[in-house]
Structure formats: C-alpha cells, structure tokens
MITI-285913 format. One record per residue (C-alpha): x, y, z; residue number from 1. Coordinates in Angstrom, 1 decimal, always signed. Layout:
N
<pt><px>X</px><py>Y</py><pz>Z</pz><pos>NUM</pos></pt>
...
***
This chain:
299
<pt><px>+6.9</px><py>+5.5</py><pz>+22.9</pz><pos>1</pos></pt>
<pt><px>+6.7</px><py>+7.3</py><pz>+19.5</pz><pos>2</pos></pt>
<pt><px>+6.1</px><py>+11.0</py><pz>+19.4</pz><pos>3</pos></pt>
<pt><px>+2.5</px><py>+11.4</py><pz>+18.2</pz><pos>4</pos></pt>
<pt><px>+1.7</px><py>+14.3</py><pz>+15.9</pz><pos>5</pos></pt>
<pt><px>-1.9</px><py>+14.8</py><pz>+14.8</pz><pos>6</pos></pt>
<pt><px>-1.7</px><py>+16.9</py><pz>+11.7</pz><pos>7</pos></pt>
<pt><px>-5.1</px><py>+17.9</py><pz>+10.2</pz><pos>8</pos></pt>
<pt><px>-5.2</px><py>+17.2</py><pz>+6.5</pz><pos>9</pos></pt>
<pt><px>-6.3</px><py>+20.1</py><pz>+4.5</pz><pos>10</pos></pt>
<pt><px>-9.0</px><py>+19.9</py><pz>+1.9</pz><pos>11</pos></pt>
<pt><px>-7.8</px><py>+18.0</py><pz>-1.1</pz><pos>12</pos></pt>
<pt><px>-5.4</px><py>+16.1</py><pz>+1.1</pz><pos>13</pos></pt>
<pt><px>-2.3</px><py>+14.6</py><pz>-0.5</pz><pos>14</pos></pt>
<pt><px>-3.0</px><py>+11.5</py><pz>-2.5</pz><pos>15</pos></pt>
<pt><px>-1.4</px><py>+8.1</py><pz>-2.0</pz><pos>16</pos></pt>
<pt><px>-0.1</px><py>+7.8</py><pz>-5.6</pz><pos>17</pos></pt>
<pt><px>+2.8</px><py>+7.7</py><pz>-7.9</pz><pos>18</pos></pt>
<pt><px>+3.6</px><py>+9.0</py><pz>-11.4</pz><pos>19</pos></pt>
<pt><px>+7.1</px><py>+8.2</py><pz>-12.8</pz><pos>20</pos></pt>
<pt><px>+10.6</px><py>+8.8</py><pz>-11.5</pz><pos>21</pos></pt>
<pt><px>+13.8</px><py>+10.6</py><pz>-12.4</pz><pos>22</pos></pt>
<pt><px>+15.9</px><py>+7.8</py><pz>-11.0</pz><pos>23</pos></pt>
<pt><px>+17.6</px><py>+4.7</py><pz>-12.3</pz><pos>24</pos></pt>
<pt><px>+16.6</px><py>+1.2</py><pz>-11.5</pz><pos>25</pos></pt>
<pt><px>+14.6</px><py>-0.8</py><pz>-8.9</pz><pos>26</pos></pt>
<pt><px>+14.0</px><py>-4.3</py><pz>-7.8</pz><pos>27</pos></pt>
<pt><px>+11.0</px><py>-6.2</py><pz>-9.2</pz><pos>28</pos></pt>
<pt><px>+7.8</px><py>-5.1</py><pz>-7.6</pz><pos>29</pos></pt>
<pt><px>+5.3</px><py>-7.5</py><pz>-9.1</pz><pos>30</pos></pt>
<pt><px>+3.5</px><py>-10.2</py><pz>-7.2</pz><pos>31</pos></pt>
<pt><px>+5.6</px><py>-13.3</py><pz>-6.5</pz><pos>32</pos></pt>
<pt><px>+5.8</px><py>-16.1</py><pz>-9.0</pz><pos>33</pos></pt>
<pt><px>+4.1</px><py>-18.6</py><pz>-6.7</pz><pos>34</pos></pt>
<pt><px>+0.8</px><py>-18.7</py><pz>-4.9</pz><pos>35</pos></pt>
<pt><px>-0.4</px><py>-21.2</py><pz>-2.3</pz><pos>36</pos></pt>
<pt><px>-3.5</px><py>-22.0</py><pz>-4.4</pz><pos>37</pos></pt>
<pt><px>-3.3</px><py>-23.8</py><pz>-7.7</pz><pos>38</pos></pt>
<pt><px>-4.8</px><py>-22.0</py><pz>-10.8</pz><pos>39</pos></pt>
<pt><px>-7.7</px><py>-23.6</py><pz>-12.5</pz><pos>40</pos></pt>
<pt><px>-9.9</px><py>-24.0</py><pz>-9.4</pz><pos>41</pos></pt>
<pt><px>-13.5</px><py>-22.9</py><pz>-9.2</pz><pos>42</pos></pt>
<pt><px>-13.4</px><py>-19.8</py><pz>-7.1</pz><pos>43</pos></pt>
<pt><px>-17.1</px><py>-19.1</py><pz>-7.6</pz><pos>44</pos></pt>
<pt><px>-18.2</px><py>-22.5</py><pz>-6.3</pz><pos>45</pos></pt>
<pt><px>-15.8</px><py>-22.1</py><pz>-3.4</pz><pos>46</pos></pt>
<pt><px>-17.3</px><py>-18.7</py><pz>-2.4</pz><pos>47</pos></pt>
<pt><px>-20.9</px><py>-19.9</py><pz>-2.3</pz><pos>48</pos></pt>
<pt><px>-22.3</px><py>-19.3</py><pz>+1.2</pz><pos>49</pos></pt>
<pt><px>-19.1</px><py>-17.7</py><pz>+2.5</pz><pos>50</pos></pt>
<pt><px>-19.8</px><py>-14.0</py><pz>+2.0</pz><pos>51</pos></pt>
<pt><px>-21.5</px><py>-11.7</py><pz>+4.5</pz><pos>52</pos></pt>
<pt><px>-24.5</px><py>-11.5</py><pz>+2.2</pz><pos>53</pos></pt>
<pt><px>-25.1</px><py>-14.5</py><pz>-0.1</pz><pos>54</pos></pt>
<pt><px>-26.2</px><py>-12.2</py><pz>-2.9</pz><pos>55</pos></pt>
<pt><px>-23.2</px><py>-9.8</py><pz>-2.8</pz><pos>56</pos></pt>
<pt><px>-19.5</px><py>-9.4</py><pz>-2.1</pz><pos>57</pos></pt>
<pt><px>-18.5</px><py>-6.5</py><pz>+0.2</pz><pos>58</pos></pt>
<pt><px>-15.1</px><py>-5.0</py><pz>-0.4</pz><pos>59</pos></pt>
<pt><px>-13.5</px><py>-2.4</py><pz>+1.8</pz><pos>60</pos></pt>
<pt><px>-11.0</px><py>+0.4</py><pz>+0.9</pz><pos>61</pos></pt>
<pt><px>-9.7</px><py>+3.5</py><pz>+2.6</pz><pos>62</pos></pt>
<pt><px>-11.6</px><py>+6.7</py><pz>+3.2</pz><pos>63</pos></pt>
<pt><px>-10.6</px><py>+8.4</py><pz>+1.0</pz><pos>64</pos></pt>
<pt><px>-8.9</px><py>+6.0</py><pz>-1.3</pz><pos>65</pos></pt>
<pt><px>-6.0</px><py>+7.3</py><pz>-3.4</pz><pos>66</pos></pt>
<pt><px>-4.2</px><py>+6.8</py><pz>-6.8</pz><pos>67</pos></pt>
<pt><px>-2.6</px><py>+4.8</py><pz>-8.1</pz><pos>68</pos></pt>
<pt><px>-4.6</px><py>+2.3</py><pz>-6.1</pz><pos>69</pos></pt>
<pt><px>-8.0</px><py>+4.0</py><pz>-6.6</pz><pos>70</pos></pt>
<pt><px>-8.6</px><py>+6.8</py><pz>-9.1</pz><pos>71</pos></pt>
<pt><px>-10.9</px><py>+9.7</py><pz>-8.2</pz><pos>72</pos></pt>
<pt><px>-11.9</px><py>+7.9</py><pz>-5.0</pz><pos>73</pos></pt>
<pt><px>-14.3</px><py>+5.8</py><pz>-7.0</pz><pos>74</pos></pt>
<pt><px>-13.3</px><py>+2.1</py><pz>-6.4</pz><pos>75</pos></pt>
<pt><px>-16.5</px><py>+0.9</py><pz>-8.2</pz><pos>76</pos></pt>
<pt><px>-15.1</px><py>+2.3</py><pz>-11.5</pz><pos>77</pos></pt>
<pt><px>-12.3</px><py>-0.3</py><pz>-11.6</pz><pos>78</pos></pt>
<pt><px>-9.7</px><py>+2.4</py><pz>-12.3</pz><pos>79</pos></pt>
<pt><px>-6.5</px><py>+2.1</py><pz>-10.2</pz><pos>80</pos></pt>
<pt><px>-4.4</px><py>-0.8</py><pz>-9.2</pz><pos>81</pos></pt>
<pt><px>-6.3</px><py>-2.1</py><pz>-6.2</pz><pos>82</pos></pt>
<pt><px>-9.7</px><py>-1.2</py><pz>-7.6</pz><pos>83</pos></pt>
<pt><px>-9.1</px><py>-3.1</py><pz>-10.8</pz><pos>84</pos></pt>
<pt><px>-7.6</px><py>-6.0</py><pz>-8.8</pz><pos>85</pos></pt>
<pt><px>-10.6</px><py>-6.2</py><pz>-6.4</pz><pos>86</pos></pt>
<pt><px>-13.1</px><py>-6.3</py><pz>-9.3</pz><pos>87</pos></pt>
<pt><px>-11.1</px><py>-9.0</py><pz>-11.0</pz><pos>88</pos></pt>
<pt><px>-11.1</px><py>-11.1</py><pz>-7.8</pz><pos>89</pos></pt>
<pt><px>-14.8</px><py>-10.4</py><pz>-7.4</pz><pos>90</pos></pt>
<pt><px>-15.5</px><py>-11.6</py><pz>-10.9</pz><pos>91</pos></pt>
<pt><px>-13.7</px><py>-14.8</py><pz>-10.2</pz><pos>92</pos></pt>
<pt><px>-15.7</px><py>-15.3</py><pz>-7.1</pz><pos>93</pos></pt>
<pt><px>-18.9</px><py>-14.8</py><pz>-9.1</pz><pos>94</pos></pt>
<pt><px>-19.8</px><py>-11.2</py><pz>-8.3</pz><pos>95</pos></pt>
<pt><px>-20.1</px><py>-8.3</py><pz>-10.8</pz><pos>96</pos></pt>
<pt><px>-21.9</px><py>-5.0</py><pz>-11.2</pz><pos>97</pos></pt>
<pt><px>-24.4</px><py>-4.3</py><pz>-8.5</pz><pos>98</pos></pt>
<pt><px>-23.5</px><py>-7.5</py><pz>-6.6</pz><pos>99</pos></pt>
<pt><px>-20.2</px><py>-5.9</py><pz>-5.6</pz><pos>100</pos></pt>
<pt><px>-20.6</px><py>-3.5</py><pz>-2.6</pz><pos>101</pos></pt>
<pt><px>-18.0</px><py>-1.1</py><pz>-1.3</pz><pos>102</pos></pt>
<pt><px>-17.5</px><py>+0.2</py><pz>+2.2</pz><pos>103</pos></pt>
<pt><px>-14.8</px><py>+2.4</py><pz>+3.8</pz><pos>104</pos></pt>
<pt><px>-12.6</px><py>+1.6</py><pz>+6.8</pz><pos>105</pos></pt>
<pt><px>-9.6</px><py>+3.0</py><pz>+8.5</pz><pos>106</pos></pt>
<pt><px>-6.3</px><py>+1.2</py><pz>+8.0</pz><pos>107</pos></pt>
<pt><px>-5.7</px><py>+0.8</py><pz>+11.8</pz><pos>108</pos></pt>
<pt><px>-9.1</px><py>-0.7</py><pz>+12.7</pz><pos>109</pos></pt>
<pt><px>-8.7</px><py>-3.2</py><pz>+9.8</pz><pos>110</pos></pt>
<pt><px>-5.3</px><py>-4.5</py><pz>+10.8</pz><pos>111</pos></pt>
<pt><px>-6.4</px><py>-4.6</py><pz>+14.4</pz><pos>112</pos></pt>
<pt><px>-9.2</px><py>-7.0</py><pz>+13.5</pz><pos>113</pos></pt>
<pt><px>-11.8</px><py>-4.6</py><pz>+14.9</pz><pos>114</pos></pt>
<pt><px>-13.9</px><py>-4.2</py><pz>+11.7</pz><pos>115</pos></pt>
<pt><px>-16.0</px><py>-7.0</py><pz>+10.3</pz><pos>116</pos></pt>
<pt><px>-18.1</px><py>-4.9</py><pz>+7.8</pz><pos>117</pos></pt>
<pt><px>-16.4</px><py>-6.4</py><pz>+4.8</pz><pos>118</pos></pt>
<pt><px>-15.6</px><py>-9.7</py><pz>+3.1</pz><pos>119</pos></pt>
<pt><px>-12.1</px><py>-8.5</py><pz>+2.3</pz><pos>120</pos></pt>
<pt><px>-10.2</px><py>-5.2</py><pz>+2.5</pz><pos>121</pos></pt>
<pt><px>-7.3</px><py>-3.9</py><pz>+0.4</pz><pos>122</pos></pt>
<pt><px>-5.3</px><py>-0.8</py><pz>+1.4</pz><pos>123</pos></pt>
<pt><px>-1.7</px><py>-1.9</py><pz>+0.7</pz><pos>124</pos></pt>
<pt><px>-1.8</px><py>-4.2</py><pz>+3.8</pz><pos>125</pos></pt>
<pt><px>+1.6</px><py>-5.8</py><pz>+4.4</pz><pos>126</pos></pt>
<pt><px>+1.4</px><py>-9.4</py><pz>+5.4</pz><pos>127</pos></pt>
<pt><px>+3.3</px><py>-10.0</py><pz>+8.7</pz><pos>128</pos></pt>
<pt><px>+3.2</px><py>-12.4</py><pz>+11.6</pz><pos>129</pos></pt>
<pt><px>+1.9</px><py>-9.9</py><pz>+14.2</pz><pos>130</pos></pt>
<pt><px>-1.1</px><py>-9.0</py><pz>+12.0</pz><pos>131</pos></pt>
<pt><px>-1.8</px><py>-12.6</py><pz>+11.3</pz><pos>132</pos></pt>
<pt><px>-2.5</px><py>-13.1</py><pz>+14.9</pz><pos>133</pos></pt>
<pt><px>-5.7</px><py>-11.1</py><pz>+14.6</pz><pos>134</pos></pt>
<pt><px>-6.6</px><py>-11.1</py><pz>+10.9</pz><pos>135</pos></pt>
<pt><px>-6.1</px><py>-13.4</py><pz>+7.9</pz><pos>136</pos></pt>
<pt><px>-4.5</px><py>-12.6</py><pz>+4.5</pz><pos>137</pos></pt>
<pt><px>-4.7</px><py>-13.9</py><pz>+1.0</pz><pos>138</pos></pt>
<pt><px>-1.6</px><py>-14.9</py><pz>-0.9</pz><pos>139</pos></pt>
<pt><px>+0.4</px><py>-11.8</py><pz>-1.9</pz><pos>140</pos></pt>
<pt><px>-0.7</px><py>-9.8</py><pz>-4.9</pz><pos>141</pos></pt>
<pt><px>+2.2</px><py>-7.2</py><pz>-5.0</pz><pos>142</pos></pt>
<pt><px>+5.6</px><py>-6.5</py><pz>-3.4</pz><pos>143</pos></pt>
<pt><px>+6.7</px><py>-2.9</py><pz>-2.7</pz><pos>144</pos></pt>
<pt><px>+9.9</px><py>-1.5</py><pz>-1.3</pz><pos>145</pos></pt>
<pt><px>+10.2</px><py>+1.3</py><pz>+1.3</pz><pos>146</pos></pt>
<pt><px>+11.4</px><py>+4.7</py><pz>+0.0</pz><pos>147</pos></pt>
<pt><px>+12.7</px><py>+8.1</py><pz>+1.2</pz><pos>148</pos></pt>
<pt><px>+11.2</px><py>+11.4</py><pz>+0.1</pz><pos>149</pos></pt>
<pt><px>+12.1</px><py>+14.9</py><pz>+1.0</pz><pos>150</pos></pt>
<pt><px>+12.5</px><py>+18.4</py><pz>-0.4</pz><pos>151</pos></pt>
<pt><px>+15.1</px><py>+18.8</py><pz>-3.1</pz><pos>152</pos></pt>
<pt><px>+16.9</px><py>+21.5</py><pz>-1.1</pz><pos>153</pos></pt>
<pt><px>+16.2</px><py>+20.0</py><pz>+2.3</pz><pos>154</pos></pt>
<pt><px>+18.2</px><py>+17.8</py><pz>+4.7</pz><pos>155</pos></pt>
<pt><px>+17.3</px><py>+14.6</py><pz>+2.8</pz><pos>156</pos></pt>
<pt><px>+19.1</px><py>+15.9</py><pz>-0.3</pz><pos>157</pos></pt>
<pt><px>+22.5</px><py>+15.0</py><pz>+1.3</pz><pos>158</pos></pt>
<pt><px>+21.6</px><py>+11.4</py><pz>+2.0</pz><pos>159</pos></pt>
<pt><px>+23.8</px><py>+8.9</py><pz>+0.3</pz><pos>160</pos></pt>
<pt><px>+23.1</px><py>+5.8</py><pz>+2.4</pz><pos>161</pos></pt>
<pt><px>+20.8</px><py>+4.4</py><pz>+5.0</pz><pos>162</pos></pt>
<pt><px>+23.3</px><py>+5.4</py><pz>+7.7</pz><pos>163</pos></pt>
<pt><px>+22.9</px><py>+9.1</py><pz>+6.7</pz><pos>164</pos></pt>
<pt><px>+19.3</px><py>+8.9</py><pz>+7.7</pz><pos>165</pos></pt>
<pt><px>+20.1</px><py>+8.6</py><pz>+11.4</pz><pos>166</pos></pt>
<pt><px>+20.5</px><py>+12.3</py><pz>+11.8</pz><pos>167</pos></pt>
<pt><px>+17.2</px><py>+13.3</py><pz>+10.2</pz><pos>168</pos></pt>
<pt><px>+13.7</px><py>+13.9</py><pz>+11.7</pz><pos>169</pos></pt>
<pt><px>+11.7</px><py>+11.1</py><pz>+10.0</pz><pos>170</pos></pt>
<pt><px>+8.0</px><py>+10.5</py><pz>+9.9</pz><pos>171</pos></pt>
<pt><px>+5.6</px><py>+7.8</py><pz>+8.8</pz><pos>172</pos></pt>
<pt><px>+2.0</px><py>+6.7</py><pz>+9.2</pz><pos>173</pos></pt>
<pt><px>+1.0</px><py>+4.8</py><pz>+12.3</pz><pos>174</pos></pt>
<pt><px>+0.7</px><py>+1.1</py><pz>+12.1</pz><pos>175</pos></pt>
<pt><px>+2.7</px><py>+0.8</py><pz>+8.9</pz><pos>176</pos></pt>
<pt><px>+5.8</px><py>-1.1</py><pz>+8.0</pz><pos>177</pos></pt>
<pt><px>+7.3</px><py>+2.2</py><pz>+7.0</pz><pos>178</pos></pt>
<pt><px>+7.3</px><py>+3.2</py><pz>+10.7</pz><pos>179</pos></pt>
<pt><px>+8.7</px><py>-0.2</py><pz>+11.7</pz><pos>180</pos></pt>
<pt><px>+11.5</px><py>+0.3</py><pz>+9.1</pz><pos>181</pos></pt>
<pt><px>+12.4</px><py>+3.6</py><pz>+10.8</pz><pos>182</pos></pt>
<pt><px>+12.6</px><py>+2.2</py><pz>+14.3</pz><pos>183</pos></pt>
<pt><px>+14.0</px><py>-1.3</py><pz>+13.5</pz><pos>184</pos></pt>
<pt><px>+16.4</px><py>-0.7</py><pz>+10.6</pz><pos>185</pos></pt>
<pt><px>+17.2</px><py>+3.1</py><pz>+10.3</pz><pos>186</pos></pt>
<pt><px>+17.2</px><py>+3.6</py><pz>+14.1</pz><pos>187</pos></pt>
<pt><px>+17.5</px><py>+7.5</py><pz>+13.9</pz><pos>188</pos></pt>
<pt><px>+19.0</px><py>+9.6</py><pz>+16.6</pz><pos>189</pos></pt>
<pt><px>+15.7</px><py>+11.4</py><pz>+17.0</pz><pos>190</pos></pt>
<pt><px>+12.5</px><py>+9.5</py><pz>+17.8</pz><pos>191</pos></pt>
<pt><px>+10.3</px><py>+9.0</py><pz>+14.8</pz><pos>192</pos></pt>
<pt><px>+7.2</px><py>+11.2</py><pz>+14.2</pz><pos>193</pos></pt>
<pt><px>+4.1</px><py>+9.1</py><pz>+14.0</pz><pos>194</pos></pt>
<pt><px>+1.0</px><py>+10.3</py><pz>+12.0</pz><pos>195</pos></pt>
<pt><px>-2.5</px><py>+9.2</py><pz>+11.6</pz><pos>196</pos></pt>
<pt><px>-2.1</px><py>+8.7</py><pz>+7.9</pz><pos>197</pos></pt>
<pt><px>+0.2</px><py>+9.2</py><pz>+4.9</pz><pos>198</pos></pt>
<pt><px>-1.7</px><py>+12.3</py><pz>+4.1</pz><pos>199</pos></pt>
<pt><px>-0.9</px><py>+13.8</py><pz>+7.5</pz><pos>200</pos></pt>
<pt><px>+2.8</px><py>+12.9</py><pz>+7.1</pz><pos>201</pos></pt>
<pt><px>+2.8</px><py>+14.7</py><pz>+3.8</pz><pos>202</pos></pt>
<pt><px>+1.3</px><py>+17.7</py><pz>+5.4</pz><pos>203</pos></pt>
<pt><px>+4.0</px><py>+17.7</py><pz>+8.1</pz><pos>204</pos></pt>
<pt><px>+6.7</px><py>+17.5</py><pz>+5.5</pz><pos>205</pos></pt>
<pt><px>+5.1</px><py>+20.4</py><pz>+3.6</pz><pos>206</pos></pt>
<pt><px>+5.0</px><py>+22.4</py><pz>+6.9</pz><pos>207</pos></pt>
<pt><px>+8.7</px><py>+21.6</py><pz>+7.5</pz><pos>208</pos></pt>
<pt><px>+7.9</px><py>+19.7</py><pz>+10.8</pz><pos>209</pos></pt>
<pt><px>+9.9</px><py>+16.8</py><pz>+9.6</pz><pos>210</pos></pt>
<pt><px>+12.9</px><py>+16.4</py><pz>+7.2</pz><pos>211</pos></pt>
<pt><px>+11.7</px><py>+13.4</py><pz>+5.3</pz><pos>212</pos></pt>
<pt><px>+9.0</px><py>+10.7</py><pz>+5.0</pz><pos>213</pos></pt>
<pt><px>+9.5</px><py>+7.0</py><pz>+4.7</pz><pos>214</pos></pt>
<pt><px>+6.6</px><py>+5.4</py><pz>+2.7</pz><pos>215</pos></pt>
<pt><px>+6.0</px><py>+2.7</py><pz>+0.2</pz><pos>216</pos></pt>
<pt><px>+7.7</px><py>+3.5</py><pz>-3.1</pz><pos>217</pos></pt>
<pt><px>+4.7</px><py>+4.1</py><pz>-5.4</pz><pos>218</pos></pt>
<pt><px>+3.3</px><py>+6.7</py><pz>-2.9</pz><pos>219</pos></pt>
<pt><px>+6.7</px><py>+8.5</py><pz>-2.6</pz><pos>220</pos></pt>
<pt><px>+7.2</px><py>+8.7</py><pz>-6.3</pz><pos>221</pos></pt>
<pt><px>+3.7</px><py>+10.2</py><pz>-6.9</pz><pos>222</pos></pt>
<pt><px>+4.2</px><py>+12.9</py><pz>-4.2</pz><pos>223</pos></pt>
<pt><px>+7.5</px><py>+13.9</py><pz>-5.9</pz><pos>224</pos></pt>
<pt><px>+6.2</px><py>+14.0</py><pz>-9.4</pz><pos>225</pos></pt>
<pt><px>+2.6</px><py>+15.2</py><pz>-9.2</pz><pos>226</pos></pt>
<pt><px>+2.0</px><py>+18.9</py><pz>-8.9</pz><pos>227</pos></pt>
<pt><px>+0.4</px><py>+20.2</py><pz>-5.7</pz><pos>228</pos></pt>
<pt><px>-2.9</px><py>+20.8</py><pz>-7.6</pz><pos>229</pos></pt>
<pt><px>-3.0</px><py>+17.0</py><pz>-8.2</pz><pos>230</pos></pt>
<pt><px>-2.1</px><py>+16.1</py><pz>-4.6</pz><pos>231</pos></pt>
<pt><px>+1.7</px><py>+15.9</py><pz>-4.9</pz><pos>232</pos></pt>
<pt><px>+4.2</px><py>+17.9</py><pz>-2.9</pz><pos>233</pos></pt>
<pt><px>+6.1</px><py>+20.4</py><pz>-5.0</pz><pos>234</pos></pt>
<pt><px>+9.9</px><py>+20.5</py><pz>-5.0</pz><pos>235</pos></pt>
<pt><px>+10.4</px><py>+17.1</py><pz>-3.5</pz><pos>236</pos></pt>
<pt><px>+12.3</px><py>+14.1</py><pz>-4.7</pz><pos>237</pos></pt>
<pt><px>+12.5</px><py>+10.4</py><pz>-4.0</pz><pos>238</pos></pt>
<pt><px>+16.2</px><py>+10.1</py><pz>-2.9</pz><pos>239</pos></pt>
<pt><px>+16.2</px><py>+6.3</py><pz>-2.8</pz><pos>240</pos></pt>
<pt><px>+14.5</px><py>+3.0</py><pz>-1.9</pz><pos>241</pos></pt>
<pt><px>+15.6</px><py>+0.2</py><pz>+0.3</pz><pos>242</pos></pt>
<pt><px>+14.4</px><py>-3.4</py><pz>+0.4</pz><pos>243</pos></pt>
<pt><px>+12.7</px><py>-4.5</py><pz>+3.5</pz><pos>244</pos></pt>
<pt><px>+12.9</px><py>-8.1</py><pz>+4.9</pz><pos>245</pos></pt>
<pt><px>+13.9</px><py>-11.4</py><pz>+3.4</pz><pos>246</pos></pt>
<pt><px>+11.6</px><py>-10.9</py><pz>+0.4</pz><pos>247</pos></pt>
<pt><px>+13.2</px><py>-7.6</py><pz>-0.6</pz><pos>248</pos></pt>
<pt><px>+10.1</px><py>-5.7</py><pz>+0.1</pz><pos>249</pos></pt>
<pt><px>+6.6</px><py>-5.6</py><pz>+1.6</pz><pos>250</pos></pt>
<pt><px>+4.2</px><py>-8.2</py><pz>+0.3</pz><pos>251</pos></pt>
<pt><px>+0.6</px><py>-6.9</py><pz>+0.2</pz><pos>252</pos></pt>
<pt><px>-2.4</px><py>-9.2</py><pz>+0.6</pz><pos>253</pos></pt>
<pt><px>-6.1</px><py>-9.0</py><pz>+0.8</pz><pos>254</pos></pt>
<pt><px>-7.2</px><py>-8.7</py><pz>+4.4</pz><pos>255</pos></pt>
<pt><px>-10.0</px><py>-10.8</py><pz>+6.0</pz><pos>256</pos></pt>
<pt><px>-11.5</px><py>-11.4</py><pz>+9.4</pz><pos>257</pos></pt>
<pt><px>-9.4</px><py>-14.0</py><pz>+11.2</pz><pos>258</pos></pt>
<pt><px>-9.9</px><py>-17.5</py><pz>+9.8</pz><pos>259</pos></pt>
<pt><px>-12.4</px><py>-16.4</py><pz>+7.3</pz><pos>260</pos></pt>
<pt><px>-13.1</px><py>-19.4</py><pz>+4.9</pz><pos>261</pos></pt>
<pt><px>-13.3</px><py>-17.0</py><pz>+2.0</pz><pos>262</pos></pt>
<pt><px>-9.5</px><py>-16.7</py><pz>+2.1</pz><pos>263</pos></pt>
<pt><px>-9.2</px><py>-20.1</py><pz>+0.3</pz><pos>264</pos></pt>
<pt><px>-11.5</px><py>-18.9</py><pz>-2.5</pz><pos>265</pos></pt>
<pt><px>-9.7</px><py>-15.6</py><pz>-2.9</pz><pos>266</pos></pt>
<pt><px>-6.4</px><py>-17.5</py><pz>-3.2</pz><pos>267</pos></pt>
<pt><px>-7.9</px><py>-19.5</py><pz>-6.0</pz><pos>268</pos></pt>
<pt><px>-9.2</px><py>-16.3</py><pz>-7.7</pz><pos>269</pos></pt>
<pt><px>-5.7</px><py>-14.7</py><pz>-7.4</pz><pos>270</pos></pt>
<pt><px>-4.1</px><py>-17.8</py><pz>-8.8</pz><pos>271</pos></pt>
<pt><px>-6.5</px><py>-17.8</py><pz>-11.8</pz><pos>272</pos></pt>
<pt><px>-5.9</px><py>-14.1</py><pz>-12.4</pz><pos>273</pos></pt>
<pt><px>-2.2</px><py>-14.7</py><pz>-12.3</pz><pos>274</pos></pt>
<pt><px>-2.3</px><py>-17.7</py><pz>-14.7</pz><pos>275</pos></pt>
<pt><px>-4.4</px><py>-15.8</py><pz>-17.2</pz><pos>276</pos></pt>
<pt><px>-2.0</px><py>-12.9</py><pz>-17.3</pz><pos>277</pos></pt>
<pt><px>-4.6</px><py>-10.5</py><pz>-16.0</pz><pos>278</pos></pt>
<pt><px>-2.7</px><py>-9.7</py><pz>-12.8</pz><pos>279</pos></pt>
<pt><px>+0.4</px><py>-8.8</py><pz>-14.8</pz><pos>280</pos></pt>
<pt><px>-1.8</px><py>-6.6</py><pz>-17.1</pz><pos>281</pos></pt>
<pt><px>-3.4</px><py>-4.8</py><pz>-14.1</pz><pos>282</pos></pt>
<pt><px>+0.0</px><py>-4.3</py><pz>-12.5</pz><pos>283</pos></pt>
<pt><px>+1.6</px><py>-3.0</py><pz>-15.6</pz><pos>284</pos></pt>
<pt><px>-1.2</px><py>-0.6</py><pz>-16.4</pz><pos>285</pos></pt>
<pt><px>-1.4</px><py>+1.0</py><pz>-13.0</pz><pos>286</pos></pt>
<pt><px>+2.0</px><py>+0.5</py><pz>-11.3</pz><pos>287</pos></pt>
<pt><px>+4.8</px><py>+0.2</py><pz>-13.9</pz><pos>288</pos></pt>
<pt><px>+5.4</px><py>+3.9</py><pz>-13.9</pz><pos>289</pos></pt>
<pt><px>+5.5</px><py>+4.2</py><pz>-10.1</pz><pos>290</pos></pt>
<pt><px>+8.4</px><py>+1.9</py><pz>-9.0</pz><pos>291</pos></pt>
<pt><px>+11.7</px><py>+3.3</py><pz>-10.2</pz><pos>292</pos></pt>
<pt><px>+14.2</px><py>+4.8</py><pz>-7.8</pz><pos>293</pos></pt>
<pt><px>+17.9</px><py>+4.3</py><pz>-6.9</pz><pos>294</pos></pt>
<pt><px>+18.7</px><py>+1.8</py><pz>-4.2</pz><pos>295</pos></pt>
<pt><px>+20.4</px><py>+3.3</py><pz>-1.1</pz><pos>296</pos></pt>
<pt><px>+23.3</px><py>+1.3</py><pz>+0.3</pz><pos>297</pos></pt>
<pt><px>+23.6</px><py>+0.6</py><pz>+4.0</pz><pos>298</pos></pt>
<pt><px>+26.6</px><py>+2.9</py><pz>+4.5</pz><pos>299</pos></pt>
***
C-alpha cells in the first residue's frame, strides 16, 4: 500500500505547465504518425445523434485546468494545447461557439469510469489496458515522457541515472502513470508518496516532504522555469527524462464512457486534423518549448 499524503494546495496552486528548458535533447513528443481512422471521413455526420445533447457537445477538463494545456483556466478560449485541440475536434464534429459546453471533473473519477457528465474528457489521460477495461479512448493525440524534478541544491541534484533514484523519497499524483513508473521501474528503497494531484505533489516538494517529483515532462519543465508568482517552483530543475513503455512515452487519448459510439467519430476528427496539419500546428504552438530535457540512463 502506498503512503498517502493529503497536502492542501494553497491559493494559486502550482500550475500543470511548462516553459522551456536548460537541457539538451529529447525524444519526439508529437502524436504518432498513424491513427486507426482514415482521414477524409465525415466526422460531423458520424457524430449526429451520438452526443449527450443532440444540440451540443460536452467536453470535460480538470478543476482547475492548467497551462500549457489550458491557459488562465478558461478552456472555452481555445488557448492551451488541450483547449485548442478540443475545440478543433469539436469543430470537426460539427460543434462551435455556444454549442460547445465545458464541465469539470476530477482525474480519478474520470479514469475510473464513474463520471458520465461529458461526451469526452481530456486531462493528459494515458491510454493503458487497465483503464480500457472501464473507459474508452480515442486514438492518441500526443506522447509524453516521464521526468524528474527537484531542487537545484537538493538530493535529486546528484542523480546521474535511474538507478540513483532508488535512494530518494519520490512522489507523484495518485492514479497516474508517473506513480506506476516509480513503483514498477524505479523501485525506490522508500515507499512512494502518493498525492491527490500534481499540485499537491508540488506543494510537498516545496515543503521538503519529498526529495523529487516524477511527472510528465511538460509539467516538470514548467515548474522548473516559471517563477513562483506564475505557479512554478523556484530553484528547481528538471534533471532528466526517461521513456516509459514500448512506445517510448505515455500516449494520451481523449477519454469516453466505455464503448461510447462517439469514439469512432472523434478518431475521424483527429485523423482529419492530423492530415490537415492542424494537429502539428497546435502541438508546435503550445508544446514545442516544453519538451526538452536530458535522458537519464538506467545506470
């Protein structure tokens, strides 16, 4: 059983964002080159009669939602990677303006299949077999590696390889692949600290309760580069990233209620956005500055 730490996030809690890096190179983090659906299909016709409300599309995000995925916690504005992507998918499905509705959900209830208040949800959900038992996913729209962040003068500063992480007190948000990476790959000597959210993990690092956080790379880079007044963690650094799984990273997909017929339509929409170049433009605009960090060797 993981040690459970419930850290109350302070006002202006740390944002899930990223903003450049002082490191070297990284693997590609764009969406894969193939999708299950062929481009050129009619996503709008496909979606007719398949949404919760025939006159609108309901999209869910986090509460709050953070940069670089959503800017200023205003997903309706289309600013931020997932906000822009969601509205592009919605347009392909035939919904724009007031016909797009936004709701807020927790990460955990969404991946558990316990929330059906949305047509689709996007909060950097990694596609994996366990989750697919209770929810359905679209084709991937992005791939992100896991990363290590800690204080520049803290214990993580001496880390040169994944093996060096075993002696550290590591933390990650509950229900995330970051936490799975700690337990299944790093296998630290001390039991991992589990938090309700990335914001809580960041607060724990700031309070010196843990030595380092494992998180997705864009989030880690933001924390290290944004000042505290913007939601970052001062005097921290991303000490490295490490590919996870056969794909070299976590593939994120739109999340749906199990066996939702709208998945097929969303896949057509994603294929069209990819074929038109819009997915690359959205990814470049909002994520290209947030994905560079050195790769840590195994030992």
